[in-house]
C-alpha positions in Angstrom: 53.8 -11.7 -87.3 53.3 -12.0 -91.1 50.5 -9.5 -91.5 51.1 -7.5 -88.3 47.4 -8.0 -87.3 46.9 -11.7 -86.6 49.4 -14.2 -85.2 49.9 -17.1 -87.6 49.5 -20.6 -86.1 50.7 -23.5 -88.2 48.9 -26.7 -87.3 51.3 -29.7 -88.1 49.8 -33.1 -88.1 48.7 -36.0 -90.2 45.3 -35.7 -91.6 44.1 -39.4 -92.1 41.9 -40.4 -89.3 41.6 -37.1 -87.4 39.8 -34.9 -89.9 37.0 -34.1 -87.4 39.5 -33.0 -84.8 41.3 -30.7 -87.3 38.1 -29.0 -88.2 37.4 -28.4 -84.5 40.8 -27.0 -83.8 40.7 -24.8 -87.0 37.2 -23.5 -85.9 38.5 -22.8 -82.3 41.6 -21.0 -83.3 40.1 -18.9 -86.1 37.3 -17.9 -83.6 39.9 -16.7 -81.1 41.4 -14.3 -83.8 44.3 -16.4 -85.2 45.4 -16.7 -88.8 45.5 -20.6 -89.0 47.7 -22.4 -91.6 46.5 -25.9 -92.0 46.9 -28.2 -95.0 43.6 -30.0 -94.3 41.7 -26.6 -94.7 43.8 -25.5 -97.6 45.0 -22.4 -95.8 48.7 -23.2 -96.1 50.6 -20.6 -98.3 51.6 -22.4 -101.5 54.2 -21.3 -104.0 53.4 -23.2 -107.2 56.9 -24.0 -108.3 57.8 -25.6 -105.0 57.3 -29.0 -103.9 54.8 -29.9 -101.1 57.8 -30.5 -99.0 59.3 -27.2 -99.6 56.1 -25.3 -99.1 55.6 -27.0 -95.8 59.1 -26.1 -94.4 58.7 -22.5 -95.7 55.4 -22.4 -93.7 57.3 -23.4 -90.6 59.9 -20.8 -91.0 57.2 -18.1 -91.6 54.7 -18.8 -89.0 54.6 -17.2 -85.6 53.4 -20.3 -83.6 53.9 -23.9 -84.3 51.2 -26.3 -83.0 52.2 -30.0 -83.4 49.7 -32.9 -82.9 51.7 -36.3 -82.8 49.4 -39.1 -83.5 49.9 -42.8 -83.8 50.0 -42.4 -87.6 53.4 -41.2 -89.0 52.2 -39.3 -92.1 52.8 -39.0 -95.8 55.4 -37.4 -97.9 58.0 -40.2 -97.7 59.9 -41.1 -100.9 63.2 -42.6 -101.8 65.1 -39.2 -101.2 63.3 -38.8 -97.8 63.7 -40.9 -94.7 61.3 -38.9 -92.7 57.7 -37.8 -93.2 56.7 -34.2 -93.9 55.2 -33.7 -90.4 58.4 -35.2 -88.9 60.5 -32.7 -90.9 58.3 -29.8 -89.9 58.7 -30.6 -86.2 62.5 -30.9 -86.5 62.6 -27.6 -88.4 60.5 -25.9 -85.8 62.8 -27.1 -83.1 65.9 -26.1 -84.9 64.5 -22.6 -85.5 63.3 -22.4 -81.8 59.9 -21.4 -82.9 57.3 -20.9 -80.1 55.7 -24.3 -80.1 52.9 -26.2 -78.4 53.0 -29.9 -78.8 50.5 -32.8 -78.2 51.2 -36.4 -78.3 48.6 -39.2 -78.3 48.6 -41.6 -75.3 49.5 -44.6 -77.6 52.7 -42.8 -78.6 53.8 -42.2 -74.9 52.7 -45.7 -73.9 54.6 -47.4 -76.7 57.7 -45.6 -75.9 57.5 -46.5 -72.3 56.7 -50.2 -73.1 59.7 -50.5 -75.4 62.0 -48.9 -73.0 60.9 -51.4 -70.3 61.6 -54.2 -72.7 65.2 -53.0 -73.3 64.5 -51.2 -76.6 65.7 -47.6 -75.7 67.4 -46.3 -78.8 66.9 -46.0 -82.4 69.4 -48.7 -83.0 67.4 -51.0 -80.7 64.2 -50.2 -82.5 66.0 -51.3 -85.8 65.9 -54.9 -84.4 62.0 -54.8 -84.4 59.8 -55.7 -87.3 56.6 -53.5 -86.6 53.5 -54.4 -88.5 51.6 -51.3 -89.7 48.4 -50.7 -87.9 46.0 -47.9 -86.8 47.1 -48.4 -83.2 50.7 -47.5 -84.0 52.0 -47.1 -87.4 55.8 -46.4 -87.4 58.6 -46.4 -84.8 59.9 -43.1 -86.2 56.9 -41.6 -84.3 58.9 -42.2 -81.1 61.8 -40.2 -82.7 59.4 -37.3 -83.1 58.3 -37.5 -79.5 61.8 -37.7 -78.2 62.9 -34.8 -80.3 59.9 -32.7 -78.9 60.8 -33.6 -75.2 64.5 -32.8 -75.9 65.4 -36.4 -74.9 69.0 -35.9 -76.1 69.8 -33.4 -73.4 70.6 -35.3 -70.3 70.1 -32.5 -67.7 66.5 -32.1 -67.2 66.8 -28.4 -66.2 68.4 -27.7 -69.6 65.5 -28.9 -71.6 63.8 -25.7 -72.4 60.8 -25.8 -74.8 60.2 -29.5 -74.1 56.6 -29.5 -72.8 54.6 -32.3 -74.6 51.0 -32.6 -73.6 49.7 -36.2 -73.6 46.1 -36.5 -74.9 43.6 -39.3 -75.0 40.7 -37.8 -76.9 39.6 -35.0 -79.3 38.2 -33.2 -76.3 41.6 -33.2 -74.7 43.1 -31.5 -77.7 40.3 -29.0 -77.7 40.8 -28.2 -74.1 44.4 -27.6 -74.5 44.0 -25.4 -77.5 41.5 -23.2 -75.8 43.5 -23.2 -72.5 46.8 -22.2 -74.3 45.5 -19.7 -76.9 42.5 -17.9 -75.5 44.6 -15.4 -73.9 45.2 -13.6 -77.2 46.7 -10.4 -75.9 49.2 -12.5 -73.8 50.3 -14.5 -76.9 50.7 -11.3 -78.9 52.9 -9.8 -76.1 55.0 -13.0 -75.8 55.6 -12.9 -79.7 56.7 -9.4 -79.6 59.2 -10.1 -76.8 60.4 -13.0 -78.8 61.1 -10.7 -81.9 62.9 -8.0 -80.0 66.2 -9.9 -79.8 66.0 -10.8 -83.4 65.4 -7.1 -84.4 68.3 -6.0 -82.3 70.6 -8.6 -83.8 69.5 -7.6 -87.3 70.1 -4.0 -86.6 73.5 -4.6 -85.1 74.5 -6.6 -88.2 73.4 -3.9 -90.5 75.7 -1.3 -88.9 78.8 -3.3 -88.9 
């Protein structure tokens, strides 16, 4: 943990359209005793000479807990040098680092993926054949890539997909219930994080003696 007193939760999500939800999540998590990093609230650690993209990825690397909310909006941060949005890259980095992570996905995301698969569009290559018009209902097919990364879709054996729980939600209330249910056991979370860090400490100590 960064300050050895409060576990740090990074809330990764788009902001547009869910501002009220983010306010509620921030209030809930801070009330439970967590240090919450959220771009919407301005609590993300920022190094002035870094890009927004670099600061966001650094936050993923330094947080204790990664909370991702996958919405029907894809997010900002895309430019000619980036093929993915910032929230997409944050999710992929958290998975790569095997961060303790809790992930929610809106029902529109889950439904759209299911519908496309039933219509025969099962892969990224298949989706490239489609011309999706941007809308508030579903903005970008790369959102499905995010969802599939979260559920570890690339691993064929279901019993090998560790860390692949993604909670579907319909409403803001669903997200609030999930946050409370998962994070109110503050001491359990702290104990879990300590256990996660022990192998890292042993590995670091071993490396220093060789």
